[in-house]
N, C-alpha and C positions, 0 to 999 in steps of 0.2 A: 649432510642433507637435513633440511628443516622438516622433521616429521610432524611438527605441530603447526596447525593453521589457526590463526586467531583473527576472527572478524572484529574490527574495531570501529568505534565512532570518533569522528573528528569534529571540530567546531562547526562544520557545515551543516550539522543537524538542524541548526536554528532556522535555516531557510526552508526546512521541510515541516515546520510547525504549521498547523496544529496536529498533523498526522503523527509526527514524531514525539508528541507529548506522551503518548501511551505505548510506544514500542520503539525499539532501536531501529535505526535507519535500514538495517539489513533485513528487517521483517516487513518492509513495504513491498507491495505486490506490483509486478510488471510482467505481463504475459500470463503464463499459467502457474507461476510460482513466485517466490520472494527473491529479492536481490541476493540474499545470503545463500539460498539454494543454488542460484546460478553460479555463484563463486565456488562453492564447495564441490560441486560436481565436476569441476575442472581439475581437481587434485584428488587423486586416489591414494589409498593407503596412508591417510593422515588422520591424526587425532584433532578434532575440532574443539576450539576454545572460544568462548564468547566474551567480548568486552562491551560494556555499556555504561551509560551514565549511572551514578550510584543510586539515584532515585528509581531506576528501572530494574535494579539487580534482582530484587525479590520476585518480581513478575516474570522476568526472563528465566529465573531458576524454576518457576512453576511451569512455564511453557516447555522448557528444555531440561527436564530433571536429570538427564544423564550427562549434560555438558558442564564442565567447569566454567564458572562465571566470574569474571574479574580476577582470575587466578592464572598465573603463568608458571609452567614447569621450568626446570633448570636447563632442559635441552634447547637446542637451536629452534627458532620459531620463525615462521613466515607470517607477518601481520599484513592483512589486506583491508583497505578502507571499505566499510559496509555500503558506501554510496556508489561503488563501482558497478557498472552494468557489464557483466562479464560475457565474453563470447568464447568460441573454441580456441582462440589464439592466446588466451590469458596465460596458460601455463608455459607457453613459449616466451612470451614477453617478460613474464615474471616467474622464472623457474624456481623450484624449491632448492636446488643445489647451487652452491657457489659461495663466494665470499660475502661477508656482511655488506649490505648495500641498502641505501634509501632510494626508492623508486618514486619519482615525482612527475606531476603534470603541472607545469607552471609553478605556482606557489603552494600547490596542494600535495600533501603526502598521500600517495596512492598505496604504497606497500613498503614493507621493510623486512629484509632478511637479516636476522639478528641472532647472535649467539654469545655465550660466555659472559664476560664482564659487561658487555654492551647491553645485556638484558637486566642487569641488577637494578639500575636506577628505575627502569620502567616497572619492574615487578612490584616495587614498594608503592607505586602510584597508580596501579591499575584501577583502584576504587576511588580515584580522585576526580574523574571527569574525562572529557574528550582528550584523545591522544594527539600531541603535536610533535613536530620534528625535534624540538629542543630536549625532549625526553629520551632521545635516542642518540647517543654520542658516536655516530658512525660517520666516518670521513667520506667514504665513497658514495656518490650519488649517480643516478642514471635517469634521464628523462624518458618517459614511456608515453606512447600514444594510446590512450584509452578513453572511454566515455564514463563520466561521472554524472550522477543525478544531482542536480543543484536545487531544483524547484519541483513542487508537486506536478506541474504541467509537463515536466520532462517525462515523468512516469506515464502520463496519459498519452503523450505524443508518440512514445516508443512502444505503447502496448500492442498495437497491431503487428508491427514487425517482430516483436518478441514472442507473440503467440506462434507466428510462423517459425521462428528460430527454435522455440521449445518443441514444436511439433517435429521438426527434423531430427531432434535428439531423442524423441520419445519412443520410437518404434511402434507407435499406435496404428500406423497407416492402414486404413480400411477395416479395422477390427470392429465388428458389430456384436457385442456381447449382451446388450440389453434387448428389450422387447419393442419391436417396431409394429405398430398397429396398422391394419389395412387402411389405406387412405392417406397415410403419412408419405411425404415426398422427400427423398434424399437425392440431392443433386451433386454429382461428382463424388460417389461413394468412397473412392480411394482416398479422399481427403477428409473423411469423417471417422471419428471414434465415438462409440457409444458403450459406456462401461457397464459392468455387470449390475443388474437390478435397475438400470435406468429405463425409462419409458418415453416413447415418442408417440403421441396419441393422434387419432385421425385428423387430417387437415393440417397438421403441423408441417412446416417446410424447413429443411436444413439445406442451405445453399452454400456449398463449398467451392463454387466455381472460381471465386477470387481469393480464397484462402481457407485453411482448415477450420472445421467445426469440431470442437471437443466437448463431449457430454460425459461428465465424470459419473462413477457408480452411484446409483440411488437417486439421481436427478430425474425430474419429470418435466417433460415439455407438453403442455396442455394443448387441446385442439386449437387449430388455426393460428398458433404462434408461428412467427417467421424469424429465423436466425440466419444472418448473413455472415460468412466467414471473412477474415479470421475472427473467431469468437471462442470463448471458453466459458463453460458452465460448470461450477464446482459441485462437489459431492452433496447429494440430498437437497439441492436447491430446486425450487419450483418456478417455472416460467409460465405465467398465467395465460388464460385464454386470450387470444388475439394480440399478444405482445409482439412488438416489433424491435428486434435486437439487431442493430446494424453493425458494420465491420468495426474491428478494433475494440470490442467490448469484452471485459472479463468480469464474471460474477463469481464470487467466492463461495465457500461451502455454506449450506443451510441458510440460503437467502430466499426471499419471495419477491419476484420481479414481474411487473407488468408495465403497460404503456409503451413508450418509445425511448430507446437508449441508443446512443451513438458514441463510439470512441470513449468509453467510460469504464472506470474500475470501481466495482462495488466490493469492498472487503467482506469477510465472512460475517454471518449472523446479522445482516442488515436487510431491511425491507423497503421496497418501492413497489407496492402491489398494484397500484391503481393507474389510471390514465394520467398522462402528463409527460413532458419531454425532459430528458436528462442527457446533456451532451457535453463531451470534453470535460468530464468531471471525475472526481475521486471522492467516494464516500468511505469513511472509516467503519469500524465495527459498531454494532448495536445502534445503528442509525435507523430511523423510520421517517419516510416522507409521506405526508398525508395525501389524500386523493386530489388529483389535478394540480399537484406541485409541478412547476415548470421552471426551467432556467434558460437564460440567454447565454449563448456561447460565441456570438458574433455581433460586433457593433454595426449599427446601420451605416456608418461611414467606412466600414471595412478596414479601420485602423487597428494598430496594435492594441492589445488589451493590457491595461495596467492593473496590477494586483498588489494588495497589501501584504508585505513580507517583513516580519521581524521589525515592525515599527515604522516602516516607510513604504511608499508606493514604488513599485518596480515595473518597468516596461518589460513585458514578457517576451517581446519580439515576435509575437504570434497574433494572428487574427482570431484564433480559436482557443479560448480559455473559458471554461464553465465554472462550476461550483466545486469548491474544496470544503468538505465538512468533516470535522473531527468526531471521534468516538462519542457515543451516547447522546448525540444531538437529534432533534426532531423538528419536523415542520408540520404546521396545521394545513387543513384543506385549503386549496386555491392559493397557496403561497407562491410568490414569484421572486426569483433571484436574478439579479442583474449579472451582466457579463463579468467574470472574474471575481465573484463574491467568495469570501472566506468566512466560514463559520467555525468557531472554536469547539471545544469539548463541552458536553453537557449543556447545550443551548436548546431553547424551545422558541421557534420562530413562527409567527402567525400574523394574521391580519391582512388588510388590503394594501395595495401599493407595493413599491419596492423597498425592502429594508435596506439599511446601510450596506455598503460593500465589504465592510469588516465588522463582524459581530464577535465581541470577545467571549472567551470561554465563560460558562456559568452565567448566561444572560437570557432573560425572557423578553419577548416583545417583537416589534417589527418597525414598520415605517412611522408609526405614531409615537414611538418611544421605546426605550429599553430600560429594564431594571435588572438588578442582580438576582440571580437564581439562588435561593438559600441552599447551602451545602447539604443540610440534613435532608431536604426534599430531593435534591439531585441524587444522593446516595440511595434514598428510598426507591426512587424510580429505577435507577440502575439495577438495584437488587431485584425488583419485581420483574423487570424485563428479562434479566438473565435466568431467573427462576422458571420463567415460562419455557425456557429451553433446557431446563433441568441442569443448569450450570450455576454454581455458587459464586457470589461475590466474595472473594476471600479477603482475609486481613491484608494481604499484600496489595490486592486491587484497591481496597478502600484507602490504604495509606497513600498509594499513588494518586488517587483522585483528590484526596485532601491536599497533597503537595501541589498538584496542578492548580487547585483553587487558590492557594497562597501565592504561587508563582505568577499568576495572571491578575492579581488584585489591582495592580497599577493600571492595567488596560481597562478596568471597569470604573476607575476613579471619576471619570467625567461622563458617565452615562446620562443620556437625556431621553 
């Protein structure tokens, strides 16, 4: 039996940039939790090990101080691709017990059950980068039908169904532990969870008629805000007065959110406090959108949206794709983002008109032109923003940011 479960990264992480610049793929959010949490809850009585790209190792160790990172024990191990969107059938399709085997979906390595000598070659290369099948000398293979996250918009499109699936596994049903003020309206209370210390103020509406509404401990829903399920509001987040949160939206912990959101994921410690529309989008951590920032998520001709991915334009196959924004990026007031825009890490976007649909990491500007954002200034801003939340920018964080700056230099070579 493989008592060790290792979450690993494969070369597919590149299609999840810029979000994956600052975290391993299994730390991306979908529904109420991360991809990694969805995987590990399907396997009980296992020791968890984390594999990641070497540039992320120090940060992952900081986030998960109790987990071995890029280290494999000598016992049998079940490795699972961190891009896998797990469901309750995962431990049946990929069981812990059995002979050594590679589990594949087409050309993608989904998982590997490995022991003994078959682990030796991999153990010495855990800190060398993404894991590929050639590192695992296992003859037996098995095709499995699973869902893998390929692009950021996959996370967004799966978010609503995943909130519902997470709800079914949560045991939260109908628990009201926080304070509901007189005048607040809860529709279909059996599908609502309100955690300890959370507040739902007068005039707020939680509409769970089409899906669950989950309000985590310490969150506050201000007066006249409306939340339509399926929706998830993370711990200590604030939903501002009059906010309109439509179905399929997840807000991470310690965020401030106002205006209108639909089918959107906002990672933790990010702010969209003011009026403006954000739809079919994914914001990383430490993002701030200025007042009246808006994005388009649907073309006027109702055609498929094309998105810049790892150096080329990709047809998303979807009519609905909004904004993807990496960690530590900001927008000024009245900024407009076109359908399928990608903004990298540590950008500052402002000005009239539509900026380009791809804005490289460490870039300032907008429709009238882009220039490189000085690294020292980017670090200074990141440090100030994090300090406001009483969180330090550690040496590991700074080293990662410096590495991203160097890794994305070619993208900024022809800024105009």
